[in-house]
C-alpha angles and dihedrals in degrees: 000000000000116000129192119201130196116230088255092051091050091050093048093045090056093042091053093041091234116162126223087240090057090052092048090048090051092051095044098041112016124179087216134009137174138179117234123174091343094309126111114225118195135192132189134176119235117186091342093308124106109253131220122310104219117184120221105217091203113110109251 
């Protein structure tokens, strides 16, 4: 899976110490997902904390 991050996303990923594998896991197997304005938003819990919320830019 090829991911493209904005500068802000790269900064926040580092700040939150979120791995690329965590992001891929969230996209592939979310605990919760929704479609808003044609974008898929996903959430997943890691160690009791809500994980990253990557947005798939592909129209749903």
